[in-house]
C-alpha positions in Angstrom: 10.8 10.6 2.7 14.2 11.5 1.5 15.3 8.2 0.0 14.2 7.4 -3.5 12.3 4.1 -3.9 12.0 2.6 -7.4 9.2 0.4 -8.4 9.7 -2.2 -11.2 6.7 -3.1 -13.3 6.9 -5.1 -16.5 10.6 -4.1 -16.9 10.0 -0.4 -16.5 11.1 1.7 -13.5 9.1 4.5 -11.9 9.4 6.3 -8.6 7.2 5.1 -5.7 4.1 7.2 -5.2 2.8 7.5 -1.6 -0.2 9.4 -3.1 -1.3 6.5 -5.3 -0.9 4.1 -2.4 -3.0 6.4 -0.2 -5.8 6.4 -2.7 -5.6 2.6 -3.1 -5.8 2.2 0.7 -8.7 4.6 1.1 -10.7 2.6 -1.5 -10.3 -0.4 0.8 -12.3 1.3 3.5 -15.7 1.2 1.8 -17.1 -0.1 5.0 -15.8 2.9 6.9 -15.1 5.9 4.7 -14.3 8.2 7.6 -11.5 5.9 8.8 -10.3 5.7 5.2 -10.1 9.5 5.1 -8.4 9.7 8.4 -6.0 6.8 8.3 -5.1 6.0 4.6 -2.3 8.5 4.4 -0.7 7.3 7.6 -1.0 3.7 6.6 0.6 4.5 3.3 3.5 6.3 5.0 3.9 3.2 7.3 4.2 1.0 4.1 6.6 3.5 2.5 8.8 3.6 5.6 9.0 -0.2 5.8 9.8 -0.5 2.1 12.5 2.2 2.2 14.2 0.7 5.3 14.1 -2.8 3.8 14.6 -2.2 0.0 15.9 0.3 -2.5 13.7 -1.2 -5.3 10.5 -3.1 -5.2 7.9 -4.5 -7.5 4.2 -3.6 -7.4 3.6 -7.1 -6.1 5.9 -6.3 -3.1 4.0 -3.1 -2.4 0.6 -4.9 -2.6 1.8 -7.7 -0.2 3.3 -5.3 2.4 0.2 -3.1 2.2 -2.0 -6.1 2.7 0.0 -7.2 5.7 -0.1 -3.7 7.2 -3.9 -3.5 6.7 -4.3 -6.9 8.4 -2.8 -5.4 11.5 -5.1 -2.4 11.4 -8.4 -3.4 9.9 -9.1 -6.9 8.7 -12.1 -5.9 6.6 -10.1 -3.2 4.8 -7.4 -5.8 4.3 -9.9 -8.2 2.7 -11.3 -5.4 0.5 -7.7 -4.4 -0.5 -6.9 -8.1 -1.3 -10.0 -8.4 -3.5 -9.2 -5.2 -5.3 -5.7 -6.3 -6.1 -6.4 -10.0 -6.8 -4.6 -11.2 -3.8 -7.3 -13.7 -2.7 -6.8 -17.3 -3.4 
């Protein structure tokens, strides 16, 4: 993506990393590692595109919420795993 997306965490700013998000998403596919390998990058790019079109800066909590919503539409079990790994479950 050509636009820069900044992530704010604890008062610090760092550039968004689609690579880190891809790894995080792949870890959520413990029930289907092959799908994780095949789809994690494209799911991360989907999240990145949504974030860039809607925001110029986000928090890590924003990224986690949007990623979770994206995974819910694609694979509910992966979404649950992702939520558990990121303490999003109530």
